[in-house]
N, C-alpha and C positions, 0 to 999 in steps of 0.2 A: 661753660658749666661742666661739672663732672658727669660723665656718662657711665652708668652702672653696667658693667660687663658681667659680673657674677657676685654671689654672696657666699662666703666660706664659713660655715660653722667650724668649730675646732674642738678637738678632744681635750686639750690641756690649756688652751688660751681663750681669750675673748674672740668673738667672731670678727671677720674682716669683710669689707667691701673691696672688690676688685674693680677699679675705675679707669676710665680713659679720658684724657683731655689733650687736644691738639696732637693726636697720634701717639702720645706717651701713656704707658700703663703703669699703675702702681696699686699696692694694697694699702687700704686705710683701716686702721684698727677702730672698732666700735667699742669704746669703753668710757667710763665716767659720764658726765652730763653731755648730752647731745641734743641739738635742735636741728631737725632735718626734714624738709618736705620733699615731695617727688612730683615730677611733671606728669601731665596727662599724655604728652607725646612719647612715643616709643621709637627707637631707632635700632637697627640691626647691631648686635654686639660684635660682629666679626667672627673670626675663627682662630682656633689654636693650630699652630703650624710647627714645623721643625725649628723655626727661629723664634718661637714665642707667639704671643697673641698679636694678630693683625687686624686692622680695621676693615670694615666692609667696603669692597671695591665698587659696589653698586649704590652705596649711600642710601640703602633701603630704609624707609620709615614705616611706622604703623605695624611693625613686626618685631618679635624678639630676636629672631635669626632668620635671614632670608634663605631660600632653598640652595643658593650657590654656596653660602658660607656653611650651611649645615652639611653639605656634601663634602666640602674641603676640610671640615673640622677633624682634627686628630683624635678627638674623643670617640669618634665612630669605631675606632679600632678596639676600644674597651667596652662600649655600650652594646654594639651589635656584632662585634668580631669581624669587622670589615677592614682588612689590612691592605687593601689594593693600592691605596695611595701612599702607604707607609710600610713597605715590606721590611725595612730594617727593624721596625717595632715588633713584627712577627718573630724575627730571629731572636729578639730579646725575650719575648713573652713565652715562646715555646719551651723555654728553660725554667719558667716560673710556675709555682703552684697556684691554681685557681680554686676558690671556694664557691660552692653553691650554698646559699643561705635562705632562711625564711625570717621575716620580721612581722611583728604585729603592731597595729595602731589602734588604741582603744580596744573595745570588745569585739568588733566585727570586721575589721579590715586586716587581711593577711596578704603578704607579698612574697614572691620568690625572686631572687636576684643572683647576680654573679659579681665577684670582685677578685682581684689578686689577693691571695691569702695574707700577705704582709699588711694589707690595708683593711682587714676584716672589721676590727673594732672601730676604726676610724670611719669606715663606710656606714656602719650602723648608727653612729653618732651623727654623721652628716645628714642622715634621713630622719633623725628624731624618733627612732623606733622605741616603743615601750618594752617590747620583748624581742629576742633574737636568738637564732640558733644556726650553727653551721651544720648542714646536712650532707655535704659531699665535698671531696677533694680530688682534683684532677691535675695532671701535669700538662701544662700548655693549654691553648684555647681550642684545639681541634674538636674535642667531643663535648665540652662543657655547655656550649650554647644549645645544642640539640637536647641534651639531658634536662637543661633548665626548662625548655618548652614542654617536654614530656611531663615534668613535675607540675608545672603550672596548669596544664590541661587536665591531668589526672585528679588534681585536688582542688581545682577551681580557684587558683591563686592569682592575684593581680601581678602584672608586669611593672606597673607604675602606679603611684598614688599621688593625687593632687595635694598641694599644700593647704588649700582651703578645706579639703576633707579632713586633713590632720587637725586643723584648727578647731573643727567641730567636735573633736574627740579628745580635747585636753583634759576633760573631767569624765570619769567613767568608773564602773565597779571594778576595782583592781583585782580582787580575788577571782571574780568570774572570768575576767579577761585572761588572767594567768592560767586558770584551769582550762579554758578553751584552747589557748595556744599550746599547752602541754598535750592535750588530746590530739590536736592536729599533728604535732611532732611525732607522737606515738604511732599514729596512722601511717605517716610517711616511712618511719623506720620499719614497721611491720609489713609494708608493701613490698619490700625487697628491691625497689627500683634502684637503690644506690648501694646495694649490698657490698659490691666489690670496691666501691669508692666512698664508703660511708664516712661522714665527718664526725664531729664530737657528739652531735645529737643531744645537746644539753640546753635547757632553757636558760637564757641569760636575761636578768632583769636590768633595765637600762636607766631607771629613773635617777640614779646617783649622778648622772652626767648632765642633768638639766636643772634650771631654776624651777622653783615652785610655781606651777601654772594656775593653781586654784584661785578663782575669782578674777582672772585677767579679762579685761575688756578689749575688744578689737579696736585698733586704731589704724589710720591711714598715713600717719606721720610718726616721727620719733621726736619726743619732747620730754626728756627726763633722764633719770639715771639708768644707764644700761645695766641689766642684770645677767645677761647671757642669752643663749638661744637653745631651742629644741628643734634641731634640723633647720629648716628655712624660716622658722618662726622666731622672731626677736622679741625679747621681753625688756620692758623698762618700767620704772616706778616714778610717780609724781604725786605729791600731796598725799602720800600714804596709800595710793591706789596703784594697782598693777595694770599694765597694758601690753598687748601683743600685736605685732605687726607682721603681716605676711610678706616676707622679703623676696620670696619667689616672684611675687607680682611686681616687685620694683626693678627686677632685672630688665635692662634695656631702656629704662627711664632715666631722666636727668635729675640730679640733686638740686633742690632749691633750698637755700639756707637763709 
């Protein structure tokens, strides 16, 4: 059976599943009509390495990613700035620009994060943000993580947002949400915390990148015409009705067709 290692929303294409079978990994496009169920069983997804994705050496089950694979995963270099296992990545990244950004989900959830500047728009789409803004620009990773923590603490912003929380906020008062996000952005700009490294500080509306979510019903399987995704939330239609699947929850499970 196909083991789901990751789910990739896309800026310009339909989303993809990253799957493993018998030690081989590939990306599977989610488009057209699909019928796909998912196992109750979870198994560790393994980890990203210099040589690509590797399977879990512990064969751990009932977990999305075991502690060993989480420690070895190359993504740590980008998520928490830990380059200890991949010093060559640090040499690359210290020459790149990093952006600190804020994103909003619905009316009440706001998050502060970091990404390489070249991936900024792509990262916002990957998360399914309703509103977004770049607030800071730094060269290399040395300062940016501590500044991110300061901004999060000072303004009470989240470091991560669960997909099920985003699903509960697919429908909201758009005008009020935009106003609230703009006020928060103005507060950040006026604080002077990023004065020397200020980013664009402009509210970006993101709804053009997602399918219409109005009236979508939650589903635990895929069974219809794929319409696209909003971050980790996949939308399909069947019989004139809309459905949404939390694909974050499907990572580490097996495909049942």
